[in-house]
C-alpha positions in Angstrom: 1.3 8.6 -80.2 1.8 12.0 -78.6 1.7 11.6 -74.7 -1.4 13.0 -72.8 -1.4 16.1 -71.2 -2.1 15.5 -67.4 -3.4 18.7 -66.8 -6.3 18.1 -69.2 -9.8 17.2 -68.0 -10.5 13.5 -67.8 -13.4 13.3 -69.6 -12.9 13.1 -73.2 -15.8 14.2 -75.2 -17.1 13.0 -79.2 -17.6 15.2 -81.7 -21.8 14.9 -81.0 -21.2 15.8 -77.2 -22.0 19.0 -76.2 -18.9 21.1 -75.3 -18.6 23.4 -71.9 -17.9 26.7 -73.0 -15.7 27.7 -70.2 -13.6 24.8 -71.3 -10.7 25.6 -74.1 -10.8 23.0 -76.9 -7.8 20.8 -78.1 -7.3 18.5 -80.9 -5.5 14.9 -80.7 -4.3 14.3 -83.9 -3.9 10.8 -83.3 -7.3 10.3 -82.7 -11.1 11.3 -83.9 -12.1 13.0 -80.7 -11.8 16.3 -79.4 -10.2 17.1 -75.5 -11.1 20.2 -73.4 -9.3 21.7 -70.2 -10.8 23.0 -67.6 -9.1 26.5 -67.1 -10.1 28.3 -63.2 -7.7 31.4 -64.2 -6.3 33.0 -66.8 -3.5 35.5 -65.6 -1.7 37.5 -67.9 1.3 38.0 -65.6 3.6 37.0 -63.4 2.6 39.0 -60.6 -1.1 38.6 -61.2 -0.6 34.7 -60.7 1.3 35.4 -57.3 -1.2 37.8 -56.0 -3.6 34.7 -56.5 -1.6 32.3 -54.8 -0.9 34.7 -52.1 -4.4 35.0 -50.8 -5.4 31.5 -51.6 -2.2 30.6 -49.0 -3.6 33.6 -46.4 -6.9 31.9 -46.0 -6.4 28.4 -46.2 -6.9 26.5 -43.3 -3.2 24.3 -43.5 -0.3 27.0 -43.2 2.4 26.1 -46.3 6.2 26.3 -45.9 8.2 26.4 -49.3 11.9 25.1 -49.1 14.6 26.8 -51.4 17.6 24.0 -51.1 19.9 26.5 -53.0 19.9 29.3 -50.5 18.3 27.1 -47.3 15.4 30.1 -46.9 12.3 28.7 -46.2 8.8 30.8 -46.8 6.1 30.2 -44.6 2.7 31.5 -45.4 0.4 33.2 -43.1 -1.4 30.8 -41.8 1.4 28.7 -40.5 2.1 31.2 -38.0 -1.1 32.0 -37.3 -1.7 28.2 -36.7 0.8 28.1 -34.1 -0.2 31.6 -32.4 3.0 33.5 -33.5 3.5 36.9 -34.5 3.4 36.9 -38.3 7.0 37.1 -39.8 8.3 35.9 -36.3 10.7 33.7 -37.4 14.1 33.7 -39.1 13.3 32.0 -43.2 15.6 29.2 -42.2 15.4 25.2 -41.5 16.0 26.1 -38.1 12.5 27.8 -37.1 11.4 24.5 -38.0 13.2 22.2 -36.2 13.1 23.9 -33.1 9.7 23.7 -33.0 9.4 20.0 -33.2 8.9 18.1 -30.2 11.4 16.3 -28.9 9.9 13.0 -28.6 9.4 13.2 -32.4 12.1 15.0 -34.0 14.2 11.9 -34.7 11.4 10.4 -36.6 10.8 13.9 -38.3 14.1 14.2 -39.3 14.7 10.3 -40.7 11.7 11.2 -43.1 12.8 14.4 -44.3 16.1 12.9 -45.0 14.5 10.1 -47.2 13.1 12.9 -49.4 16.8 14.6 -49.3 18.8 11.8 -50.0 16.0 10.8 -53.0 15.1 7.6 -51.5 11.1 9.5 -51.5 9.7 12.5 -53.5 7.5 12.9 -51.3 6.6 12.8 -47.2 3.6 12.6 -45.4 4.1 12.5 -41.2 2.1 13.1 -37.7 4.0 15.6 -35.2 4.3 18.1 -32.4 5.3 21.6 -32.7 5.4 24.2 -30.1 2.6 26.9 -29.7 3.6 30.5 -28.6 2.4 29.6 -25.2 4.5 26.6 -24.9 1.8 23.9 -25.9 2.2 21.7 -28.4 -0.3 21.2 -31.4 -0.5 17.8 -33.2 -0.5 18.3 -37.5 0.4 16.7 -40.2 3.6 17.7 -42.5 3.2 16.9 -46.0 5.8 17.6 -48.7 6.9 17.1 -52.5 9.3 17.6 -54.4 9.3 19.9 -57.2 12.3 20.8 -58.6 15.9 18.8 -58.4 19.5 20.3 -59.4 21.4 19.8 -62.7 23.6 17.4 -59.9 20.3 15.5 -59.1 20.3 17.1 -55.8 16.8 18.2 -54.6 16.6 22.0 -55.0 13.2 23.0 -53.6 10.6 21.3 -51.4 6.5 22.7 -50.6 5.0 21.0 -48.4 1.9 22.1 -45.6 1.4 21.7 -42.2 -2.3 21.1 -41.1 -4.2 21.4 -37.5 -5.2 17.5 -36.9 -4.7 18.3 -33.1 -8.6 17.0 -32.1 -8.7 14.4 -34.1 -5.2 13.2 -32.5 -6.3 13.9 -29.2 -9.5 11.6 -29.4 -7.4 8.9 -31.0 -5.0 8.8 -27.9 -7.6 9.3 -25.4 -9.3 6.3 -27.0 -6.5 4.3 -27.4 -5.8 4.6 -23.7 -8.9 4.2 -22.6 -9.7 1.0 -24.5 -5.9 -0.3 -22.8 -6.9 0.3 -19.6 -10.8 -1.0 -19.9 -8.6 -4.3 -21.5 -6.8 -4.7 -18.5 -9.9 -4.2 -16.2 -8.0 -1.2 -14.2 -10.5 0.7 -14.5 -14.1 0.8 -15.2 -15.7 3.1 -17.8 -17.4 5.1 -15.8 -14.6 6.0 -13.8 -12.8 6.8 -16.8 -15.7 9.0 -17.7 -15.3 11.0 -14.4 -11.5 12.2 -14.9 -11.2 15.7 -14.6 -9.3 17.0 -18.1 -8.1 20.0 -15.6 -6.3 17.7 -13.1 -4.7 16.0 -15.6 -3.4 18.9 -17.6 -2.4 20.9 -14.5 -0.4 17.3 -13.2 1.2 17.0 -16.7 2.4 20.9 -16.9 3.2 20.7 -13.3 5.5 17.3 -14.5 6.9 18.6 -17.4 8.2 22.3 -15.7 10.4 19.8 -13.2 11.7 17.7 -16.7 12.7 20.6 -18.0 14.3 22.3 -15.0 16.1 18.6 -14.0 17.5 19.3 -17.9 18.4 22.6 -17.5 20.5 22.2 -14.8 22.0 18.6 -16.3 23.2 20.9 -19.4 23.4 24.4 -17.8 27.5 25.5 -16.6 26.3 26.9 -12.7 28.6 29.9 -12.5 27.8 31.2 -16.8 24.3 30.2 -16.5 25.5 29.0 -20.1 25.3 25.3 -21.9 28.0 23.2 -20.0 30.4 20.7 -21.7 27.7 18.2 -21.9 25.5 20.0 -23.7 28.1 21.2 -26.0 29.3 17.8 -26.8 25.7 16.9 -27.9 25.0 20.3 -29.8 27.9 19.5 -31.8 27.0 16.1 -32.8 23.5 17.4 -33.5 24.9 20.3 -35.6 27.4 18.0 -37.9 24.4 16.5 -38.7 22.6 19.5 -39.3 25.1 20.3 -41.7 25.3 16.9 -43.7 21.8 16.7 -44.1 21.6 20.5 -45.7 24.8 21.0 -46.8 25.6 24.1 -44.6 28.6 25.1 -43.7 29.6 25.2 -40.0 32.8 26.2 -37.7 34.3 25.5 -34.5 35.8 28.2 -32.3 38.1 27.7 -28.7 38.4 31.1 -27.0 40.6 30.9 -24.2 41.1 33.7 -21.5 44.7 35.0 -21.3 46.6 34.6 -17.8 43.6 33.7 -16.3 45.7 32.5 -13.2 46.8 36.3 -12.6 43.0 37.7 -12.4 42.3 35.0 -9.6 45.9 35.5 -7.4 45.7 39.2 -7.5 42.0 40.1 -7.4 40.7 36.7 -5.5 38.6 34.0 -6.8 35.1 36.3 -6.4 36.3 38.7 -8.5 37.2 36.1 -10.8 34.3 34.4 -11.4 32.7 37.7 -11.5 35.1 38.1 -14.6 33.7 34.8 -15.9 30.4 36.0 -16.0 30.9 39.1 -17.3 32.8 38.1 -20.2 30.1 35.2 -20.8 27.3 38.3 -21.0 29.7 40.3 -23.5 29.9 37.3 -26.0 26.0 36.3 -25.6 24.9 39.5 -26.1 26.9 39.7 -29.5 26.1 36.4 -31.1 23.3 35.0 -33.0 20.2 32.6 -31.3 21.2 29.8 -33.6 25.2 30.1 -32.0 25.8 27.3 -29.3 28.4 29.1 -26.6 29.5 26.7 -24.3 32.2 26.7 -21.0 34.6 23.8 -21.9 36.1 24.0 -18.2 38.1 26.5 -16.3 38.5 29.4 -18.7 38.1 27.9 -21.4 34.8 28.1 -23.9 33.6 26.8 -27.4 31.7 28.1 -29.9 29.3 26.7 -32.6 28.6 28.8 -35.7 26.1 26.8 -38.0 26.0 28.1 -41.5 29.2 30.4 -40.8 32.7 29.3 -43.4 35.7 30.0 -42.4 36.6 33.0 -43.4 33.7 34.6 -41.8 34.5 32.6 -38.4 37.5 34.3 -38.5 36.6 37.5 -39.0 33.7 37.2 -36.2 36.2 36.1 -33.6 38.4 38.7 -34.4 35.3 40.8 -33.5 34.7 39.2 -30.4 38.5 39.4 -29.5 38.6 43.0 -29.9 35.0 43.6 -28.1 36.3 41.2 -24.8 39.6 43.5 -24.9 38.1 46.6 -24.6 35.5 45.8 -22.1 36.3 46.2 -18.6 35.0 43.4 -16.5 35.1 44.3 -13.2 36.2 47.2 -11.9 39.5 48.2 -13.7 40.0 44.7 -14.8 40.2 44.4 -18.6 41.2 40.8 -20.3 42.4 38.9 -23.3 41.8 35.8 -25.3 43.1 34.0 -27.7 41.1 31.9 -30.4 41.4 29.0 -32.3 38.8 28.3 -35.5 38.7 25.4 -37.9 36.0 24.5 -40.3 34.1 21.2 -40.5 34.1 19.4 -44.0 32.0 16.1 -44.6 35.3 13.6 -43.7 35.6 15.3 -40.8 34.8 13.9 -36.9 34.0 15.4 -34.3 37.5 14.8 -33.0 39.0 15.8 -36.5 37.5 19.6 -36.2 37.9 19.7 -32.6 41.7 19.1 -32.7 42.2 21.6 -35.9 40.9 24.1 -33.5 42.9 23.4 -30.6 46.0 22.7 -32.4 45.3 26.6 -33.7 44.9 27.8 -30.1 47.8 26.3 -29.4 50.0 28.0 -31.8 48.3 31.4 -30.6 49.7 31.0 -27.5 52.6 29.8 -28.6 53.1 33.2 -30.7 51.7 35.4 -27.7 48.7 35.2 -27.2 45.9 37.9 -27.9 45.3 36.7 -31.4 42.7 34.3 -33.9 44.5 31.6 -36.2 42.8 28.6 -37.7 43.8 25.8 -39.7 42.5 25.3 -43.7 41.9 22.0 -44.2 44.6 21.0 -47.0 47.0 24.1 -45.9 50.0 23.4 -43.7 49.4 27.7 -43.3 47.9 28.9 -40.9 45.8 31.6 -41.8 46.0 34.6 -38.7 44.8 37.9 -37.7 47.7 39.2 -35.6 47.4 42.1 -33.1 48.5 45.8 -34.3 
């Protein structure tokens, strides 16, 4: 017996039943029944079908998204941007956009759910969490998704999902839960709960959140250069390694060291030395991407994490930075040069492996005269080098 078509109308009619003029007839040769399939659209071209789909996505309340596992590209509907208050097309079409708007308290559980679908422990998921809106507030959403395509090797090739605004329902639910807890403990009466002023609570929560953010910023920021410090860098590197494993993205690490920086302090004084560090950092920050992480490792040594960048591109990028720094007047009459060591992450690496290879490459640069870029490719003893002419 042939398999039934899952797209058919769920009801079957006998020969004596009057057919619906909007249904198309199909005959199952193994039975004496005729079934009818309802068709809402009958597009003649893919372009017509896409136009209809895009119109639907623009007017539905849910914000849809479509992730291509082969390219890493994520397409989001107009409704997704509108729901969170952002201008349409504001963000880049990648997973970083999504991960960066997830509330930090919800991030781990969301990643755990997503990794289950990536590792094929499930082919769909549904989870509630908070997303940051354009005004800095957070919106509760339900995220539903389903795998719609797999690669020949069995890995996930495409996932489609939608974010639905559930903020009012969630706030009401949380508020009711809190009130019930307080009443059960006998701490407050129902009359007192009703009299609580929402505006005062929101103001206090906002002030508390601002203070927490300021404390976190101070704890994670180098006070002189205002970029990430060593503690924040170590956290970021572990996070990016997890992300590289999750999405099978490339990841490169760069260590750069200012050549003979002690001579600058000895010749011009520490105040000029600090100014040189600040201006060098500004030059680098203005020439890297938003997703790159630049941090001060200590003294005149800095580190740079390059997500989605393979070793060849990391080498070329480091060389451009080297030239930029050497040609920039960082204080009146003061120029510097830098040495660069580059490594690329492989899925068998530890953090120490990745850092060690970049550090070894930097060590070789210093032994060979400084002011150049080198990297050591895994599995090769010969260094790839970009030397100064």
